[in-house]
C-alpha positions in Angstrom: 0.1 -0.1 0.0 3.0 2.4 0.3 4.2 1.8 -3.0 0.8 2.6 -4.4 0.7 6.0 -2.4 4.3 6.7 -3.7 3.2 5.9 -7.3 -0.1 8.2 -6.9 2.2 11.0 -5.9 4.9 10.4 -8.4 2.3 10.4 -11.2 1.0 13.6 -10.2 -2.6 12.3 -9.1 -4.2 13.8 -6.2 -3.9 12.1 -2.7 -5.3 12.9 0.4 -2.3 12.8 2.9 -4.5 12.0 6.0 -4.8 8.7 4.4 -1.0 7.9 5.3 -2.0 7.1 8.6 -4.4 4.1 8.0 -1.8 3.3 5.3 1.3 3.3 7.7 -1.1 1.1 10.1 -1.5 -1.3 7.5 2.1 -1.7 6.7 3.2 -2.1 10.4 0.8 -4.6 11.0 1.9 -6.7 7.9 5.6 -6.2 9.5 4.4 -7.2 12.9 2.8 -10.2 11.9 5.7 -11.6 10.4 7.8 -11.3 13.5 9.3 -14.6 14.8 8.6 -16.4 11.7 10.4 -19.6 11.4 10.3 -20.1 7.9 11.5 -16.5 6.6 13.0 -16.3 3.3 15.0 -13.3 2.2 14.4 -14.4 -1.7 10.7 -14.4 -1.0 10.7 -11.0 0.6 12.6 -9.8 -2.3 10.0 -11.3 -4.8 7.0 -10.1 -2.7 8.7 -6.4 -2.5 8.9 -6.5 -6.2 5.5 -8.0 -6.9 4.0 -5.4 -4.7 6.0 -2.4 -6.5 4.8 -3.6 -9.9 1.3 -4.1 -8.8 1.1 -0.6 -7.6 2.4 0.6 -10.7 -0.2 -1.3 -12.6 -3.3 0.0 -10.3 -1.8 3.7 -10.5 -1.8 3.5 -14.2 -5.1 2.1 -14.5 -6.4 4.8 -12.3 -5.0 7.3 -14.4 -6.4 5.9 -17.6 -9.8 5.8 -16.2 -9.4 9.3 -14.3 -6.8 11.4 -16.2 -7.1 14.4 -18.0 -6.9 12.7 -21.3 -10.0 13.0 -23.7 -10.0 9.1 -24.4 -10.6 7.9 -20.7 -11.5 4.1 -20.6 -14.5 2.8 -18.4 -13.5 -0.2 -16.2 -15.2 -2.7 -18.9 -13.0 -1.7 -21.8 -10.0 -1.2 -19.7 -10.4 -5.0 -18.6 -10.8 -6.0 -22.2 -7.5 -4.2 -23.2 -5.7 -5.9 -20.0 -7.0 -9.3 -20.8 -5.5 -9.5 -24.3 -2.0 -9.2 -23.6 -2.2 -11.0 -20.1 -3.8 -14.1 -22.0 -1.1 -13.9 -24.5 1.8 -13.4 -22.0 0.5 -16.4 -19.8 0.0 -18.6 -22.9 3.8 -18.3 -23.6 4.9 -18.4 -20.2 3.0 -21.8 -20.0 4.6 -22.9 -23.0 8.1 -22.1 -21.8 7.8 -23.5 -18.2 5.4 -26.5 -18.9 5.7 -27.1 -22.7 2.8 -29.0 -24.4 2.2 -31.5 -21.6 -0.8 -30.1 -20.1 -2.5 -29.9 -23.7 -1.5 -33.4 -24.2 -3.1 -34.4 -20.9 -6.1 -32.5 -21.7 -6.6 -34.2 -25.0 -6.4 -37.6 -23.7 -9.2 -37.2 -21.0 -12.2 -38.8 -21.2 -15.1 -36.8 -21.8 -16.6 -36.7 -18.5 -13.3 -35.5 -17.1 -12.7 -33.1 -19.9 -16.1 -31.5 -19.1 -15.2 -31.2 -15.5 -11.8 -29.7 -16.0 -13.6 -27.1 -18.6 -16.4 -26.3 -15.9 -13.5 -25.6 -13.3 -11.5 -23.6 -15.8 -14.7 -21.5 -16.7 -15.8 -20.8 -13.1 -11.9 -19.6 -12.5 -12.3 -17.2 -15.5 -15.7 -15.9 -14.2 -14.2 -15.6 -10.9 -11.0 -13.6 -12.3 -13.4 -11.2 -14.3 -15.4 -10.3 -11.6 -12.7 -9.9 -9.2 -10.8 -7.5 -11.8 -13.9 -5.8 -12.7 -14.6 -5.1 -8.8 -11.0 -3.8 -8.6 -11.2 -1.3 -11.4 -14.5 0.2 -10.3 -13.1 0.7 -6.9 -9.9 2.2 -8.5 -12.0 4.4 -10.6 -13.9 5.9 -7.8 -10.7 6.5 -5.9 
């Protein structure tokens, strides 16, 4: 959350500085919750730190696209559609690079009942992702 505040301020978007108090409270609570963790991993912390920075950059850019000075502002549904296309391509290539064709071969070898079950699970997962991403975009737009 502190990354997001920094990104918003750096991008010149309005930010109510009174919100720093609850933001810092949340950040401190996260830090306190890890105190004494037996399985602490420095690499894990660095990866979480990095993903948080990129996620806050994404949200700040999305907010700017939906509320900025540009005459071509995006509504949440349109923005989600434009985000989905490159995300799908990137995830497909990532899957092919890390897993190869094995998941597709297994899918092709399934009997019809198992195949339907897998596709229902995939579609439910996709529906869940759409709902969560749309909700996040509507909230971000109204910040």
